[in-house]
N, C-alpha and C positions, 0 to 999 in steps of 0.2 A: 368571545375568545377567552381562553384560559391561559394564564401566565404563571410559570413556576420558575423560581430562582434559587440558587444555592452558591455560596462562596467557599472556596477551599484555598489552603495555603500550600505552596509547593516550593521546593528548592529552586533557585535561579540557575539557569544554564548560561555558561559563558559564551557569548556570541562569537568571539574570536576563535575559540576552539571548535565550535560547531561548524563554522564556515570553513575552517582549515580541514576538518574531518570530511566534510562534504566534498571539497575540492579534491582531496586525496582519493576518495572512493571513485569519483567520476574519472580521474586520471588513470586509475588502475584498470577500470573497465574499458576506457577508451583505448588503452594500449593492449588489450587482450585480443586473442585471435581464436579462430576455429581450430580445434584439434581433432584427433582421431575419434571416430564415432559420433561426431557432432558435439563433442565436449567443448567447453569454453575454457581456454588456457590463458593464464596471466603471462606477462612478459617474461617471468622467471621460469616458465614451463610447467607450473603447477595448475591442475584443473580446478575450476570453481565448483565447489560442492553443490549438487542438486540443480545445476543449470546445464541444459543441453539444447543445442540448436536442432529443431525438428524440421524446419523448412526455411528456405531463403538464404540470404547471405548475412553473415554476422554483422550486427550494428548497421544494417541497411533497412529502410522502410519495408515493412512486410515480413521481416524476420520473426519466426515463431519459436518460442522457447518453452521448455517444459521437461518432463521426464518420460522416457519411453519405457513402458512396463515390461518386465521380464515375462516372456511367454514360454511355457514348457514345450519341449520339442514335440511331445506326443500330441499337443494341441494344434500343431501345424506350423511351428516356428521354422523359419528358413534356417538350415544348418549353417553353423559358423565355419569359416575357412580355417583349416589347421594352421597353427603358428608357423610350422616349417614352410608354409607356402609363401612366407614373406609378409611384408606390411600390408594390412588390409586397407583398400581405398576407403575414404570417408563415406562415399555413397553406399558401398557394400556394407560397411559397419553399421550405418543407420538402418539398413534393411534387415539386419540380423534379428532385431527384436520386433519386426512387423509380421503378424500372422499372414499366412498364405492367402487367406480369403480377402485380405485387404491389400494385396499386392497391386500396385498401380495407383493406389490412393495415396495422397500426401499424408505424412504423419501429422496427427492432430486434427485431421478433417473428418474422420469417421465418428459416428455417434459414441463409440466405445473408447475414443481417444482420451488420454489424460487431460486434465485442465491445463491450459496453456496461456501464455502471455504473448501478445503480438506487439512488436515495436512499430510505432507509427512514425516517430521522428527521433533522430539522434543527432543533435547539434549542441554539444556540451557548453558552448559559449552563449547559446541562446535559449534552447528549450529541449526537453525530452518528453515524449508522449508515448504512452503504452495503453493497451486495453486488454481485458481478459474476459473470456466467456466461461461462466461457471454453472455447472449443473449440481444442485444440492437440494435434497429433500423435496424432489419433484418440481423445484423452481428453476427457471433459467435466469441467470443474472449476467448483466453486462456491466463491467466496471471500467471506467476510463480514468487515467491519471495524467496530469500535465505538470511538469516542473519548470518554472521559469528561471533562467540563469543558474543552471545546476551547480556550477563551481562555487558560486556564492548565492545560494537560493534566496529568491525574492518572493516567490509565491508558489503555492501548491494548490492545484484545482482538482477536484474529484467529481465524477459523474457516475450515477448508478441508475439502472433501469432493470426491472424484473417483471416476469410474468410466469404464470403456470400454464403450460400448453393445454389448450382446451378448457381453461378455467374461466374464460370470460373476463369482463372488465373489472370485476371485484378482485381479481388476482393480478392486477397490474399496478405498478407504482413506479415512481421515478424520484430522483433527488440530485441535488448539486450542492457542492460545498467549496469554499475557498479559504485558504489561510494566507493572508497578506503578511508575510514575514517582515517586510520593511516597516509596516505599520505596527507590528507586534513589538519590534525592538524599540521603535519610537515611544510606544506606550510604556514600556518598562524602564525607559531611560528618564522618565519624568521624576520630579521630586515627589516623595511620598505624600506631601501635603497638597499636591496638585489634583484637580478633578480628574476622573478617569477619562479615557479617550471617548470622544463623541461617537465614533463609529467602531463597532466591534471588529478587531482584526481577523477573527475567525467566525465564519457564519455558514450555515447550511440550511437547505430547504428540502422538504420531502412532500410529495403530492400523491394523493390517492383519490379515487373517485368520491370517497365519502368525506375525506378530511385533508387538511394541510397542516404542516408542522414546520416550525423554524427554531433552530438552535444557534446560539451565539456564545462566544467566549471572549471576555474582556479582561485583560490583565492590568494590574497596577502594582508598583513596588511597595513593599512594606518597610517599616523603619529598620528592621534587622537585615535587609538585603534580600529577603525571599520575595516571592511573587504571590499576590492575592488575585485569584482568578474567579470571576463571577460567571456562572453558567446559567443561561436563561433559555427556557423552553416555552414556546408559545404554540397553542393548538386551537384549531377551530374547524367546524364542519363546513361542508361545501354545499352551495345551491340551496335547495329546499330542505336539506337535512341539517341546516344550521340550528334550528330550535331543538331538534332531536339530539344533535351533538352537544348542545349546551346542557341538556338534562343529563346525558351520559357522563359528561365531564364533571358535573356537579357531584354525582355520586362516586365517581372514580378519582376525585381530586386527591384524596388521601393516599391511595396506592401509587398514583403517578408521582406525587410529590416525594413520597418515600423512595420510589425507584430511582428518581433523578438524584436524590441526595446520596443514596448508597452507591450508585454508579460513579458519581463525581468523587466521592471519598475513596472508593476503591482505585480509581485511576490515579488520583493524587498520591495514594500510598505506594502504588507500583512505581510511579515516577520518582518519588523521594527515595525509595529503596535502590532503584537503578543508579541514581546520581550519587548516593552515598557510597556505592561500591565502585564508582568510577575514579580511576587515577589518570587524569589527562596526560597524554604524551603529546609531543610536538615534533615537527620536522620528519626526518627519516624514521624515527622510532614510531611515530604515529602511522606513517605509511606502511611500515612493516607489520604492525599489529592489525591494521585493517586487512592487509593481504592475508595474514594468518587466519583471520576470522572468516574470510571468503572461502578458503580452501579447507578449513576445519572448524566449522561453527561450534561444535560441541566442546572443542578444546581451546577455544579462544580465550585470551587473557583480557583483563580490563584495559581500556584504552587510556 
C-alpha cells in the first residue's frame, strides 16, 4: 500500500452562519412551486435560473429536473402557441421544446436528452436524496447525493459508479464518500493543543478492478483561529496485481505525491479566496440574497 499526505491551512467557516444559510436555502426551495413551462418559481414569483421540471411533480419522489434544449423549428420542433391564444398550459409549454420524433417519450428519457437530476426524497426535516445520470467523454456516470437534516446539515453522502458501454470490466469503477459534519465541527472546536480527531470526518473510497483508493480529510484548529486540514490518500492494487501495483506506485510516487499536493493547495486557495470575499448576512437579508442568487447567479452579491 502507498500512502500520501499533505496538510493545508484554510480560513475557518462560521458554523452558525453556514447552518443559517443552509436552512434559508432549503426553506426557499421548499416554498417554491411549478410555474409555466415547467419552470421552478420561488414564493415571490421569480423563476429559479437553470432549473426546470422535466417530469413528475415538483418536490415529489421521481421528479426529474434539468434544461430542455431549444430545438429549431425546421428540425421538427412542435410550433409554439401564439400569445394571443391565451396562457399556455404547462403540459403544452413543456412539449414546445420536444422534437416531433420524440413525441410521446418523457422529457429526459431519450438518449439525446440533457443531463438531468432525479429527486428521490424531499423531507427537509429529515433528508434529501437525488441522483444524476451523466454521459461524458464516452463514459456513463451515475452520481447519488444524500443530505441528512438539510436545515442544519449533519452529514453529506456521495456515491458514484461509472462504466463505458461495451468497454468491459476495465472501464468500470465505483466510489462512496461521506462528510460527517457533526464530527467536523467537533474536531475544529477542540483546543489547538489537543490531538487530532481519531476518525477522519470526511472519507471516501474508490474501487476499480485493478486497484483501490481511500481519501480522508482531518481538520484541527490552529492558534490563529484558522483550520489545518490533513489530506491523506492511500492506494493499493487488488488481488494478484498487488505486487505489480506496488512496483507501479514505487515509480509513480513522485507524480502522485506532487499531484495531491497541488490539488490540495489549489482547493485551499479557492476556499480562502471565496471566504475572503464573503460578507455574511443574517436573517431576512441573508434569505433575500440567497433568493437573488437563485434567480440571477451571475449577478448575485456576496452573502
